N, C-alpha and C positions, 0 to 999 in steps of 0.2 A: 267292588269296583273302586279304584282309586280316583280321587277328585283333586285336581290341581287347583290351588288357590293362591292369591297374593297374601302377603303378611305385612303387618305393621306393628311397630313397637312404640308404646308410649312410656315416657320417662317423666314422672310427675308425682304430686302429692295425692292424697286420698280424699274422698268425701263419703262418710258413712251413710248419708242419706241419699246418695246416688245421683245427685244432680250435676255435679261438677267433677273436676279432677280425673283421676284414672278411671273411675267408674263410668263417667260420661264418655270418655274416650273409647273404652271397650264396647259400650253400647253402640256408639257411632260406627265403629269398625264393623260390628256384627250386622248392623242395618245395611251397610254398604257391601256386604258379602266379602269382607276381608278378614283373615284370621288375625286376631288381636293378641298381643303379648304386652307385658308391663314390667317395668322396674320402678319400685317405690322409692322416692327420695325423702318424703316426709309423711308422717301419719297425722292427719288433721282431724280434730274434733270440731265439726262444723255441721250446720243445718241451714234451713231456709231463713233463719234469723241472723246468722252470722257465724264467725269463727270464734270458738270458745278456747281452744288450746292447740298447740302444735308440738310434735316431737320429731326432731330431725334424725334420720338414720345416719350412722357413721359413714364417712366417705369410703372406708375400706369395704363395708358391706354393700354399698351401692356398686362399687367396682366388681365385687363378686357376683352380684346379680347380672351385671352387664356381661361378664365373662360367661356365665351360665347360658345366656341367650345366644351370644355370638359364636360360642364354641359348638352350638348345636343347630340353631335355626337363624340364619342371617336374614333379617327382615328386608323387605323391599323398600321400606321407608321408616325413618325414625321421626317421632313427634315429641317435643318436650313442652312441658307446662311449668309448674312451680319447681324451680331449682334455687334453693335458698341462699347458698353460700358460694364464694369464689372457688373454694376447693371442690365442691360438687361440680361446678361448671367446667373446671379443668379436666376432671375425670370423664365427663360426658363428651367434651370436646375431643379428647384422645380417642374414645371409642368410635366416634363418627369419622374422624380423620383416618383411623386405622382400617375401617371397613368400607369406606368410599360409598356410603349409602345416601340417597336423597334425604333431605332434612327439613322438616317444617318446625319453625320456632314460634311458639306462642309465648311472648315475653311477659310473664305474669309479674308485673312491676307495681301495679297500683290496684288496690282493692276497690270494690264498688262504692265503699264509703268515702273514697278519695284518699285514704291513708296510703302512704308510700311504703312498699314492702321491701325495698332494697336500699342499703346504704350506698355511699359514694363509691366504695371499693367494688361492691357487687355490680353496680351500674357500669363501671368501667370494664369489669371483667366480661360481662355479657356482650358489650360492644366489641371487645378485642378477641374473645375466645369462641363465641358462638355465632354472632351475627355474620361474620365472613364465611361461615360454613353453610349458611342456610340457603336452601333452594327457594324457600319463601318464608318470610317473616310476617306475622299477623297482628301488629299492635293496634289497640284502640287509640283514640285521640290522646288521653293522658299518657299512655305508654310511649307513643311516638314523641310526645313533648319531652318525656324523660330521656329518651334515647338521644334526642337532638338538642335538648336544652333550649327549646323555643316554645312560643305560643302558637297554637293552631286554632284559628277562629272561623275558617271557611273551607269550602271544598277546594278552593284555589290553594290555600295553605296546605291542605292535605296532599294535593298533587306535588307540591314542592317538597314536602316531607318524604313522600314515597320515593321520589327521585333521589333525594339526598341519602336516604338509608341505603339505596343501591350504589350510588356513585361515590359516596364518601365513606360509608361504613362497610361496604363490600358484600352485601346480600345479593343473591342472584335476582331476586324479585321481592317486592314488598307490597302488602295490601294494608292500607290504613282504613280501619273500620269507622264508619260515620255514625254509629249509634248514639254518640254524645251530642250530635248536632240537633238543633231544633228542625222540625219538618221531616221530610223524607230521610230515610236512613240510606245514605249514599256512601258506598265503599269505593275506595280508589285503589286500583292495582297498577303498578308500574313493573313491567316484566323485563326491564333493561333496555327496551326499545320503544315501547308505546304505552300510553296511559289508557286504561279502561275504567269505565264507571259502571257500578252495579247499584242502581237505585231501586228501592222498594218503599211502598207507602208505610209510614210508621203505624204499628199496631198498638193500640191503647191497652196495655197490660203491665202489671208490675212483676209478672211471673217470668223472669228472664234469667233465673239462676243457672249458671253453667253455659251461657251462650258462647262465650269465647272459646271454651274448651271444645264444645261440640263442633263449632264452625271449623276450627283448625284441624280437628280430628277427621272430619269429612274430607277436607282438602288433602290431608295425608293419605286417606284411604284411596282417593281417586288417583293420586300420583302413584301409589303402589300398584294400581291396575294399569298404569301406562298412559294415563290421560295427561294432556298438556297442563301447564299452570293455569292458563285461561279457562280451559274446560273444567278443571278441578275447582276453581273458585266459583265459576258459574253454578255448578252442581251444588256446592256447599252453601252458596247464597240462597238458593231455592230451598234447600234442606232446612237451614236455620230459620228461614222465614216461616215455613210451615210448622216448624217446631215451636216457634213463638206464637203463631196464630192459634194453634191447638194446644197451648201450654197447659200444664197440669195444675189445677188449683188445689194443691195439697200442701200441707205444712202450715205453720202459723205466720210465716213471713213471705219473702219473695220466692214463690214456688218455682220448680224446675221446668225447663222446656220439655217438649214431648218428642222423644226420639223416634216414634213411629208416626209423627204428625204428617210426614210427606205422603203417607198412604191414605190420608183423609182429605186430599185435595178434592174439592167439589162437594164435600160433605158439609151440611149446615153447621155453623159454629157451635150450636148447642147439642149436636148429635152425641158427643161423648158424654155430656152431662146426663142426657136422657137414658143412656145405657147404664149409668152407674146406679 
């Protein structure tokens, strides 16, 4: 018996320990019952302790991967993560424009350490080549600051930033994630018409490796299934909150989130430890 399903393509770098990047995206797609595909931009040697080394694939090979996907299985949505160079961005931009697919942009611009991952040319290219194509863009506070070259100190500042990303940079919608604020983690969504707030109580854990990748991947999966942007963000917010609440204390650094955490709602927080 044939089974029809939605599909999603992630274009990003790798994480051999599975917490972030393409591996996290594919896990998220699978959990949301969406068929996942991937195009690798960079091979990253990283773990819960940090990034040790990066090897970028050639632009021509990235282009060949994109052709292989789109010539056979046109995805219902495209999601991008780490795209390291302006040349990579241009190739990805062409593929999205040529195929007219919804696009979730996770602008991986600032590392958790606070280190900036893009030079001035790359920042300008992402603004011009990718942001205007995005159905939704999902920057955290430092990334929104990079995109707009402003300081964001409050939820009011985040609301202004989300509106500016849409009205000035051309995104269809923008969600500015509030994980860097003190207190509750309040995400701000502007869908081009209205501001929405998604607050959750802050969870006291250091095990948040891959949260941005997972959050945006779930948004992409829901859009692939035909959900509205608001519905997709609401589902993703609950998904990532549960993934953090039941995060996996593995590795010697900041451990990964739990991609099946949403299944554990209502389970005592030590349940998974007792089962190990």
